[in-house]
N, C-alpha and C positions, 0 to 999 in steps of 0.2 A: 264713610269712616269704617275701617276694616279692623276686626279683631281676629288675631291669629292665636288660637288656643290649643293647638295640637303639635306634638312632636312625633318623630317617626322611629319606632322601636319594633324590631322583630317582624318587619313587614306590615305593620299596622300603624294607623294614626291614633295616637293615644293622648289623653289629657295629662299634662305634666303634674307631678306631685307638688312642684313649686307653685306658690300662689302670687308671686310678685309679677307686676306688669312693667313693661318698658314702653314708653311712648315713641311712636314713629313720626318724625317731623320732616316735612318737605324741605329740602335744602334750597329750593327755588323760591318758595314763598314764606317759609317758616310757619306754615299752617300745619295742624295735626292731620296726619294721614290715617292713623289708627294706633293700635297697640298690640304688643305681643306678650303672651304669658311665658315666663321664663322657667326653664327646668332647674332642678336643684341637684344636690349630690346623689340622692337616691335615684333620680331619673338617669343620671350619668352611669351609675353602677348597673342599673337595669339594662341600659344600652350596651355596656361592656360585656355583661353576662350573655346577652343575645348574640353579640359578635363572637364571643368565645365559643359558644355552642355551635354556631354556624361554621366556624373555622374547621371543626372536626371533619366535616364532609366537604366543604368548599375547597379546602386545601388539596383534596384528592381529585378535583375535577380535571377533565382533559382540556387540551388547548382549544379544541373545537367548541367545547361548551363555553369557555371563557370568551371566545370570539363572538359567539352568538349572543351572550349577555351584553357585550359591548355594543353590538349591532342593535339590539333591542332598545338600549338607552338612547343611542344616537337617533333612531327612528322616532322615539317618543319626543326627543328634544326638537327634531326637525318639524314636528307638527305644531310646535308652539313658538315659532320664530318671532312673530309679532309680539307675543306676550313677553318673551324674554327681553326684547329690546325696549318695549314700553315700560316695563316695571323697573328696569335699571335706570331709565331716564327719570321716572317719577320719584323713586325712593332714594337713589344715590346722587342724582344730578349729573350723571354721565351724559355727554352730548350724544345726539343721534348718531353722529359719525363714529364716536368711540364705541357706543353700545352695539352698533352694527358690526364693527370689526371684532369686538369681544365675542359676539355670538358666533362668528365664523371660526374664531380660535377655539371655542368650545367644541365644535364639530371636529376640528383638526386633532384635538386631544384624543378623541375616540379613534379616529382614523390611524393616528400614529401608533397607538397601543395595539390595534389590530395588525398593523404592518409588522410591528415588533414581534408579536406572538407568532406570526407566520414564518419568521426566520430565526428566532432565538432558540438556542440549544440549551435546555435545562439540565442536560447530562453531558459533562465534558470529560475528556481524558487529560490528566495532568501528571506528567511523569509516567509511572506505571499504574496509577490509581484512577478509579472512577470518582468524579466529583459531582455530586448532586446539588443543584441550586434549589434549595427548598424554601417555601414561603415562611416568612419571619414570624407571622402570628397576627394578632389583632393590632391594627394601626390606628392611632389617634391623629386625626386631622384637625388642625386649628388654623383658621384663616381670617383675614381682615376684610374690611368693607370695600376696598377700592376695585375689586374685580371678583366678587364673591362666587358667582356661579362658574366663572372661568377657572378659578382655583379648585372648586369642587370637581369639575370635569377632568382637569388634567391629573389631579392627585388620585381621584377615584379610578380613573382609567388604569393607572399604574398599579393600584391596589388589586384590582380585578385581574389584570394580566399576571401578577405575581402569585395569585392564588390566596391572597390574604382577605381578611374581613376588616370592617372599619366602624369607628364612631367619629362622627364629624361635628365639630363645634364651629359654626359660622358666627360672624358678628351678629349680635342682637339687633344692630342697626340695619341689617339686610334681611329681615324676617320675611318680607313680601317676596323677595327674590328667592329665598330659601324655600318658601311654600310652593312656588312654581316648580322648583327642581324636585322637591319631594313627590309632587304629583307625577312628574315624569318617571321617576325611579319606581314608583308604585305601579304605574302602567306598564313598565318594562318587564314585570313579572319575574323579578329576581328571587333567588332563594331567600327565605326569611332569615333575617339576622345578618345578611351580607353587608347591608348598608344601614346604619342607624344615625339619625340626626337629632341633636338636642340643642335647641336655642337656649342661651343662657349667658351669664356673665363670665368673663375670663377667670376671675379668681375662684369661681364656684365650679363651673363645668370644666373649664380649662385646667383648673387646679387638680381636680379629681383625675382627669386624663393623664396629667403629668406625674401623679403619684401612684396611681393604681397599678399593682404588680401584674395584672392581667393584660396590660397594654405593653406590647413588645417594642413598638416603635412609635415615634412622634414625627409627623411631617408638619412643620409650622412655617407659615409665611406671615411676616409682620415686622415690627420694629426690633432693632437690635437690643433695646432695653428689655423687652418682654422675652425675646429669644434667650437671653442670658438667664432669666429667671427659670424658664422652662428647662434649659440644659442642666441647671443646678438641681432642680427637683427630679429630673429624669435619671440622673446618675445614681441615685439611691437604689434604684432597682435595675440599673445597667441597661436602661432603654437605649435603643439605637435612635439617633436623631438626624433628621434632615432639616436644616434651618436656612430659610431664604429670607434675609434680613434687609437692612437699609442700604442706601447708596448715596453717593455724592458724585455722580458720574461726570468725568471730564470729557469734553468734546474739543479735540484738537483740529483746528483748521490750518493746514499748511499753507505756506506763502504762494504755492503754485496752484492752489485750488481756484475754481471758478466761484467767486464769492456771491455772484447773483443766484447760484444754485445752493451753495453751502450754507449761506445765512438763513434762507427760508427753512432749510432742513434742520438747522440748529434750533430755530424757534419751535418747530414741530417737536423736536426731541425734548426740549425744555418744558413745553406746555402740554404735552400729551396727557390725556386723562385729567384735564384741568390742573396739571402739575402734580397730581396726587399719584405719582408712580415712582416706585423704588428705582426704576431704570432711567428716570428722566435725566437728560443731559444738562444739569444745572450749573456746571462750571464751563464756560466757553473760553477756550484758550486761543488767542488771536496774535499773529505776528505784530510786533510793536508798530511797524510801518504801515499796517493795514487797519489801524484802529479807526481813523477818521472815515474811511470808506465803509467800515462795518457799522459805525454809528448812523450814518446816513441811511444805509439799507435797513437797519433795524427799525428806525423811526418810521420809515415808509411802510414796512411790512406790518408792524403792530398797529399803525393807524388804520389798516384795512382789516384787522382781525375783529370778528364779531364776538363780543362777549354778551351773554344773555341767556334767554330761554333755551334750555338744552333740547327741547322738542324741535326747534328750528333746525332743519338739515344743514343750514349754512353756519350755525354757531360753532365756533372753534374752542371757546373756553366757557364752561358752565360754572356753577357755584361750587364752593367747598361743601363737603358732606355735612357739616354741622357748624353751629355758631362757635363751638370750641375750636374747631379746625380753622375757621375764619380768624378768630382772635389770635391763634398761634402764628398764622401767616402775617397778620398785622404787626405782631410783636417783632417778628424777624425783619420786617421792612424798617421798623424804627431802629432796630439794632444796627442794621446796615448804615442808616443815616448817622447814628451815634458813632459808629466806627470810622466815619469819614469817607465812606464810599459816596459816589455821586449818582443820583437817580437820572438815568437817561430818558426813560419813559415810565409811566405808571406812578406808583407811590401809595401813600396811605389812603384809607377810606374806600368807599364803594363807588363804582362807576355811576354816573348820573342816570337816574331813572330805574336803578336796580337796587334801591335801598331795602326792599323787603327781604330779599334773599341773601345768601352767604357769598356774594360776588366780590372778587378781588380784582383790582386793576392789574392786568399783566405788567409786571415790573422788571426793569433791567437796570442793573447797577454797573457803572464803569468806575475807573480810578480805584479799583479794588485790588487787594492782594490775597494770596492764598492762606494767610494766617488769620484773616477775618472770620468771624463766626458764620457769616453768610456764605463763606466759601468752604467751611469745614463741617457744618451741621446740616442735617437733612431737614428742609423746611416743609416739604410736601405741599407745595402750592405753586402758582405760576410766577416764580421769582427766579431770574437768571442773573448770574454774576459773571462779568467779563474780566478776564485777567490777561495781560499781555506778556509775551515772551520774546526773546531775541534770537534764540537758536533752537533747532530741533531738539537738541540734548536738554535744553532748559525746559522745553515744553513737556518732554517725557518726565523730567524730574518733578515738575509741578503736578502733572497728572497723577503720579504715584505718591505724592506727598499728601496722603489721606489715610484715615483709619478704615476706609471702605475700599471695596474692589468688586463691585457687582457687574457693572457694564461700562463701556467707554465707546467713544465715537472718533473716527478719523476721516478727514476729507482731504483729497489731493487729486490733481489731474494725472498723477503718476501712480498707477496701481502698485507697482513694485515698491516705491517709496512709502506709500500708505501702509502696505503690508509689513514693511520693515519696522515702521513706527508702532503699528498695532501689536507686533510681536513683543515689544518692550514694555507694554502697559500691563500692570498687575490687575487684571480684571477677568471675571469668569467668561464674559462675552465682550467682543469688540466689534462694533458695526463699522464697516468700511464703505464710505460713499453711499450711505443709505440707511434705512431703518427696516429691518426684516426680522422674521421669526422662523427658526428651523425647529420643529417639534421633535426631531430625532437627534438634535445636538444637545449636549449637556448645558444646563442652566443653573447657575449658583454663583457664590461669591468667594473672593479672596478675603483674607483678614476678617474684619468685623462685619462683613456682608454675609457671613454665614458659614455653615458646615455642610459639606456634601453637595450633591448635584441632583437635579431633576431632569426628566426627559431622556429618551433614548435608552441604549443599553446600560449606560452608567446609572441613569435614574432608576431603571428597573432593578438592577442588582442591589440597590440600597434597600430593597424590600425582600431580599433573598439572603438566606444564610448558606454558605458553602459547607457541604458535608462530604468529607473524603472517606471513601471505602477502600481500605488498604488490605490487600490479600498477599502476604509474602509468598514468594515462589520457592 
């Protein structure tokens, strides 16, 4: 049983002023793992003040200094590979497969920021003027539980590259993962106040970050509902915001695709990270005349999917992060049934032998349409809705008929045709014939999937303010 009773402010592990504790529960067994002491408003204000003071000097650091700090963090993270993977499995229920990939993405976040710094020009000429790309100030980072340290790594890398300082509010449910990251950051010997981390509730710590006038920008990843609240609070002090929010990603399989490859890929896209992914391809769009073939393939594939202990390297789907999330997914499965959709595989309840944890049967609905709630609302669990279409034009229309626009997928044996379809989809990223990640390409959403972009030059410039120096001749 572990008690986490420290937060990280001004380069030191300190006891929170807050006295409330939050219990950490294993999603695999629902047994208590430990507890975390939560920070309060005063803790958050102290963290913001530390970041504000550190910004005075860190904003003036050289490119080479920032690169060295990023290298220091990466080296510290590399020393704890097993720890990062193990704690994500234990605390979050991420599978060994996903936790291993997530760890590699953490390292890529530091690498991409280093590469960016090596080539980015912070002083530009526009017209006849000099434009200086200056650090925006103190950044408030608020992140969810589904890839906690991955989000910290990618956002923090950009903060450092831009010359900003930060206060991070991770999910209180990720306290063990956060503790490991704090230890890495401390060992990296960063300037005091550059990175401050406060465990706490969203309405307390997140609320102070959203309202405090000394926060210049907020970078938030999470639900669209919470993103809207943050945006409303941020506008009172004209904070800049980057919001990476929910998704209901369409996956269009064209009629010329090799379905023996496209369907397994579609299942992977839908059930990645136990289905708890904003980029999950949870709407599968299939040509009407390919439905029966698709149903046969899906039944076969899912019958071979291992659902269970996330420590098992062969497990593909682990538990939901909490009983609350499990119940949410169960509610949506019942909603799908009530709406008249047909369950092809899966359904309500827990898989046999996994009654102790928050395990969901991987579920696929057929005979669904795009107006059903299971096709329009983000479920955040291993639930896939299949919708048929007659023409390519109809497929694009269905794909775009959503309030979201974060990611999409297209499969075809004709790359040019796939590219043409992908270009018509309103989403921040479209995956063509695969699932990949480019840490230098922008990531973010259309419509209610967010505001702004992360990664690469576009992501970096969201942390910079352009200052034009105009000298009339």
